Each structure stands twice: as C-alpha cells, then as structure tokens.
C-alpha positions as a printed Julia matrix, in Angstrom:
289×3 Matrix{Float64}:
  60.43  107.84  16.4
  63.45  105.59  17.13
  61.1   102.8   18.24
  59.01  103.18  15.06
  62.0   102.95  12.87
  63.32   99.92  14.63
  59.92   98.26  14.6
  59.57   98.76  10.71
  63.22   97.55  10.26
  62.46   94.45  12.23
  59.36   93.65  10.19
  61.13   94.4    6.76
  64.21   92.41   7.43
  63.53   89.49   9.79
  60.44   88.64   7.84
  62.79   87.49   5.06
  64.98   85.41   7.37
  64.42   81.57   7.64
  66.83   79.73   9.9
  66.16   77.29  12.7
  68.27   79.26  15.08
  66.6    82.58  14.38
  63.38   83.36  16.27
  60.56   83.32  13.73
  58.4    86.37  13.3
  54.86   85.16  13.07
  53.1    88.51  12.46
  52.65   92.09  13.61
  50.03   94.73  14.42
  50.22   98.46  13.87
  47.19  100.39  15.0
  47.5   104.11  15.89
  50.12  104.27  18.65
  50.08  100.53  19.3
  52.68   98.32  17.7
  53.16   94.65  18.34
  55.46   91.98  17.1
  54.37   88.37  17.37
  57.13   85.82  17.66
  57.16   82.09  18.17
  56.94   81.15  21.88
  60.28   80.3   23.5
  59.32   78.81  26.78
  62.82   78.65  28.5
  63.35   82.35  28.46
  66.71   83.94  27.64
  70.24   82.71  27.93
  70.99   85.67  30.26
  68.35   84.38  32.71
  69.91   80.91  32.87
  73.36   82.44  33.28
  72.73   85.27  35.73
  69.21   85.03  37.27
  69.16   81.64  39.09
  68.39   82.8   42.57
  64.56   82.29  42.26
  64.99   78.79  40.99
  62.85   79.57  37.86
  65.8    78.97  35.47
  67.93   75.88  35.72
  71.77   76.26  35.46
  73.13   75.02  32.17
  75.62   72.21  31.83
  78.78   72.74  29.82
  77.35   70.5   27.05
  74.21   72.66  26.9
  76.32   75.77  26.81
  78.52   74.53  23.93
  75.37   73.56  22.02
  73.82   76.93  22.47
  77.03   78.62  21.44
  77.11   76.65  18.19
  73.37   77.4   17.62
  74.07   81.11  17.9
  77.24   80.93  15.67
  75.22   79.14  12.97
  72.45   81.8   13.12
  75.09   84.62  12.77
  76.77   82.75   9.89
  73.4    82.76   8.13
  72.82   86.47   8.71
  76.36   87.29   7.5
  76.75   85.1    4.51
  73.53   83.3    3.48
  70.55   85.61   3.93
  69.63   87.65   0.84
  72.12   90.38   1.36
  74.53   90.48   4.26
  73.24   91.54   7.63
  74.87   92.71  10.8
  72.83   92.19  14.09
  74.68   94.95  16.23
  73.1    93.92  19.49
  74.18   90.28  20.09
  74.07   89.42  23.85
  72.67   86.79  26.13
  69.3    88.6   26.69
  68.8    88.44  22.96
  69.32   84.72  22.8
  66.07   82.82  23.49
  65.82   79.07  24.47
  63.2    76.64  23.29
  61.8    73.7   25.33
  64.94   71.69  24.4
  67.26   74.44  25.57
  68.36   75.14  22.01
  69.32   78.78  21.21
  67.69   81.21  18.8
  68.83   84.7   18.1
  66.21   87.43  18.55
  65.69   91.23  18.64
  66.51   92.45  15.11
  65.56   96.06  15.69
  69.2    97.1   15.07
  69.71   94.78  12.12
  71.67   96.5    9.35
  72.33   95.64   5.82
  76.12   95.51   5.32
  77.58   97.81   2.66
  80.33   97.1    0.25
  82.77   94.62   1.8
  80.61   94.76   4.99
  81.94   98.28   5.9
  79.74  101.33   6.72
  79.51  104.14   9.14
  76.74  104.33  11.84
  74.74  107.46  12.14
  74.5   106.8   15.8
  76.05  104.33  18.16
  73.76  101.41  18.92
  74.09   98.24  20.96
  75.03   97.39  24.56
  78.15   98.41  26.45
  80.43   95.45  27.1
  79.48   93.82  23.82
  80.58   96.73  21.55
  83.74   96.07  19.58
  86.45   98.66  20.33
  86.52  100.1   16.81
  82.76  100.48  16.7
  82.6   102.22  20.11
  85.29  104.68  19.1
  84.59  105.28  15.3
  81.14  104.04  14.59
  82.49  101.82  11.83
  80.31   98.78  11.24
  81.52   95.52   9.87
  80.51   91.87  10.41
  83.41   91.67  12.87
  81.46   93.66  15.53
  79.05   90.67  15.78
  82.02   88.4   16.0
  83.46   90.42  18.93
  80.08   90.24  20.75
  80.01   86.55  20.14
  83.41   86.17  21.75
  82.15   88.09  24.76
  79.24   85.56  25.04
  81.63   82.67  24.97
  83.37   84.21  27.91
  80.13   84.55  29.74
  79.25   80.9   29.05
  82.59   79.84  30.37
  82.45   81.9   33.62
  78.7    82.46  34.39
  79.76   86.07  34.9
  78.39   89.27  33.22
  80.83   91.04  31.0
  80.69   94.17  33.16
  80.57   93.21  36.9
  80.72   96.01  39.57
  80.7    93.38  42.37
  84.35   92.44  41.83
  87.57   94.45  42.17
  87.92   97.24  39.5
  90.78   95.37  37.73
  88.57   92.35  37.15
  85.28   94.29  36.4
  85.63   93.97  32.69
  85.58   90.3   31.76
  87.26   90.68  28.36
  90.16   92.66  29.86
  90.6    90.12  32.59
  90.56   87.23  30.13
  92.96   88.75  27.69
  95.61   88.81  30.37
  95.57   85.02  30.3
  97.21   82.94  27.56
  94.32   80.68  26.23
  96.55   77.66  26.54
  97.64   78.33  30.19
  95.27   75.78  31.78
  95.93   76.57  35.45
  95.13   80.22  34.78
  92.15   79.32  32.79
  90.8    77.02  35.48
  90.96   79.89  37.91
  89.07   82.14  35.42
  86.2    79.8   34.52
  83.22   78.57  36.45
  84.79   75.46  38.0
  81.36   73.78  38.62
  80.98   73.29  34.79
  84.11   71.19  34.5
  83.89   68.27  36.98
  86.03   65.91  35.11
  88.89   65.59  32.62
  86.67   65.13  29.56
  85.03   68.5   30.2
  88.28   70.25  31.16
  89.84   69.14  27.88
  87.56   71.66  25.85
  88.35   74.68  28.11
  91.48   75.69  26.1
  89.71   75.05  22.85
  86.78   77.36  23.59
  89.12   79.91  25.31
  91.15   80.13  22.06
  88.1    80.76  20.03
  87.03   83.54  22.43
  90.58   84.95  22.35
  90.43   85.3   18.54
  86.88   86.71  18.57
  87.7    89.42  21.08
  90.89   90.58  19.43
  91.15   94.37  19.62
  91.84   94.77  15.86
  88.92   93.5   13.63
  91.24   92.08  11.06
  92.49   89.64  13.63
  89.04   88.24  14.29
  87.62   85.29  12.28
  84.52   85.35  10.22
  81.48   83.62  11.74
  81.88   80.73   9.19
  85.31   80.22  10.66
  83.84   80.2   14.11
  81.3    77.54  13.12
  83.97   75.34  11.62
  86.15   75.62  14.8
  83.26   75.26  17.37
  81.46   72.39  15.66
  83.94   69.56  16.41
  84.28   70.79  20.1
  80.53   70.6   20.64
  80.13   67.31  18.67
  82.98   65.4   20.33
  82.26   66.4   23.97
  80.47   63.7   25.87
  79.44   63.28  29.51
  81.78   60.99  31.29
  79.4    58.16  31.58
  78.76   57.84  27.82
  81.08   55.83  25.6
  83.2    57.75  23.15
  82.41   57.45  19.43
  84.84   55.27  17.55
  84.78   57.2   14.36
  85.4    60.6   15.66
  88.72   61.25  13.85
  87.4    64.38  12.13
  85.89   65.79  15.41
  89.14   65.31  17.22
  91.17   67.45  14.79
  93.36   69.87  16.61
  92.05   73.36  16.99
  95.63   74.59  16.55
  95.84   72.9   13.19
  92.63   74.48  12.1
  93.87   77.91  13.0
  97.07   77.17  11.16
  95.01   76.15   8.08
  93.07   79.46   8.14
  96.22   81.51   8.7
  97.86   79.95   5.65
  94.79   79.97   3.47
  95.26   83.52   2.25
  92.52   84.84   4.48
  94.39   87.79   6.14
  91.31   88.36   8.38
  92.48   85.52  10.62
  96.08   86.35  11.37
  96.65   86.18  15.11
  99.64   86.37  17.24
  99.39   85.92  20.99
 101.02   88.37  23.36
  99.95   91.45  21.36
  98.23   94.53  22.8
  94.91   93.91  24.67
C-alpha cells in the first residue's frame, strides 16, 4: 500500500507543477495491479550516473561548469517547490539519482513520491521516516520534524558530491572519512589548501576554475549546518549560486566586461542576509559539527 499511496501522491501533486527544471509528468495508467507513470524522456540519465558510474564509458564525466549549471537548475526547481508552487511543498528525497539530465545536460528534479505539503510555517511531523540515508538532515533523522530546511540540507550534500565526485557515504575510504559531510565540516570553507585536498582536483585545472571552489564550499557549509535555523532558504541559495555559475568561464573564453553584479563577493551577500532580519541565515564558523 505504500507504493499505491506514493503513486497517487505523485499524480496529485506533480501534475500541478510546471517548471522547466522539474521533470514533466505526461500521463499515467492504473489498471488492476499495474500502475505506470509516464514522464518526459531524459536521454542523459541521472546525475548519479555521471558522477559515480563512469567505468563503462556510457556516461561522460561532467566539467565544473556543467556541474555548476546543474546545481543552479536544481536550486531553482527547489525554490519553485518551496515558494512559488500553489502551496509550499517539500521534496524529502533530493539526491543525485533523482536529478535527471536532458540532451543538453541540464538538470531536472524527479521522483515526487515523497512530496509533502508543508504545514504552517513549513513545520510538521512525519508519520514515518522517509528519504535516503546520507541526505537526511540531522533533525529529521532524529525527530521526524519536516521543514523546507531538510531539502536545503540535501542540496548541500549534493553540492559536496559535485565538488568531490564522491558518494556521501563511502565505505571504500577510512572510517573517519566515510561520511562526506562530516569530513567536509572539519575544513574551514575559506581554507583553500585544505579544500583543494578535499575536492576532485581534475575539475579545477586552472586559476579561473579554482576561484569558485571557496564560494561553492561556503554555500555547502551553510546548507549542511547541523541546526536548521542556520541554513539558508532555497531562494537565498539561488541568489548566492547564480553569480558563481554565470561568471565562471573556461580559460580560453574572454571575460565579460559588464560583469560587475556577477562578481559581487559571496561574503558580502552572506553579510547582507545576516543583517536583513532573516534569522534563518545566522551562521558562525567554528561551531559544532
């Protein structure tokens, strides 16, 4: 019956969603014990396949620019679910295998079987724990409390996987490094030497690409904060990530002359949010992991 409930939830909720970075539901079939959902075709598979399943050569490795673009696509989709869809919805199972890629390697969020309408102020209690270990926010895993911030946490984990090409839980490395989030949060996001040891070095062949490491690391640091009140909203994430994705260029292309707004300091953006009266974005480094 769990599958039946999720099937009906997916039809009822995602049928109302219209966003270019959400996979479109074309139709469905329910006949006796057979239930089918028909989605638009996404020829490049999942983000997980491009990040983790490259041995067979079917899925091409993604460049840093492509990863930044996909991250921004996903952030905009989640902002829509949280703030602009009729009602406010929480995905609850955001992860690379639920991010599909089209022919241009643009990202679309899929798998809405666990989608939940947010209650007052986006707070409610889960009747059962749902989601995937590694992407579950600490407060959700321990109390079952659901807010939009659990999706923000999962998005932060995805940013770390994009930076490292590593799964969030990896039993092939020593135990102290097996949890990607815990390993990352031992590093200050502005400690470039430590970050360069942490990330996938093949993604950052030159100075222009390395310049964005600390910016993306700082977003991931905020998103994976242990306390939900210290995480940004997805609208904040879109604001912070957009200029990074927009201003990054491969080394051989000329820089844009009017990129003043894009080159705004991430630190100044964070300061602006922290002083804007939005207490949900008060962060101090060096706190408990």
